[in-house]
Structures are given as C-alpha cells and as structure tokens.
N, C-alpha and C positions, 0 to 999 in steps of 0.2 A: 818417661812420660810425666812423672810426678813434678818435674820442673815447670811444666806448662799448666799445672793445676790452677794456680791463681792468676794466670795471664788472661785478662778480659779479651784479648784479640785472638786467643787460640780458637781455631775452628771457624773463624770469620773470614770471609773473602773480602777483598777491597771493594767489590761491588756492593756487597751487603752493608759494609760500614758506611759507604758513601750514600747509599740509598736511605739508610736510617737517619743519617745526619740531614739529608735534604728533606725528608719527611718531618723531622723535628724542627729544623730552622728555616727551611725554604731557601732557595738560591740566593735571595737578596741578603738575608741575614748571614748566611754561610759565607758569602763574598765579603761582608763587612768583618767577620771574625778572622777569615783567612784570606788575605788579599792576593788571590790568584786569578789571573785573567780569565781562565776557563770557568770560573765561578760567577763572573761578572758579565762577561760579553757573550751573549747567546749560549748560555750553559746547557749542557746535556750530560746524562750519565756517561754515555759512550765517549764523548770528547774528553771529559774529565778523567775517566779511567785511563785513556790513552796517554794523557799528560802525566798523571800521577805514577803510572808504571815506569815511565822514563825518567822521572825526577824525584829522587830519593828524599830530598830536603822537604818537598811539598807533601809527599806521602807521610812523612813523619809528622808533619803539622796536622794532617787530617787524622791520623792515628791518635795523636795526643788529644785533639779535641774530642774525638769519640770517647776515649778513656775518661776524660775530664767530665764529659757530659753524662755518660751512661754507666761509668764505673764498672762494677762487677755484675751488672744486670744481665 
C-alpha cells in the first residue's frame, strides 16, 4: 500500500475526478483543454464517463489534467 501513498489519484473514482474538473473549469474550458467531443457537444457526466471508460488515451489525458490542476490536494 505504501507505493500508493503519494499517488494523487489513489482512492479517487473517475466520476469524482471528472466532476471536480467540471466544477473547476466548466464544460467549455474543459473542452478547450482536452479536445474530446463528449466535452464539447452536449456534455454530461454520464456520457463522458461512458466514453472515458472505453478510451484509455482520453482517460489518461483527464487524469493528467486532474493531477496538474489539483496536485496532491
């Protein structure tokens, strides 16, 4: 368990990560930062989660932005 001690994503669900990013940036700015259609065209948490769970490269970008934005908070 000690290897996860400094991992800012440890214990965070994808839904919690996405919700926090949307609360911080809003859909429009989030779509500008990560050009994913589900953030730009009729965005919702549920449709975005469905896409991100099936698309590893997109999930990686979202997780990277989360870590870059919130760090170890």
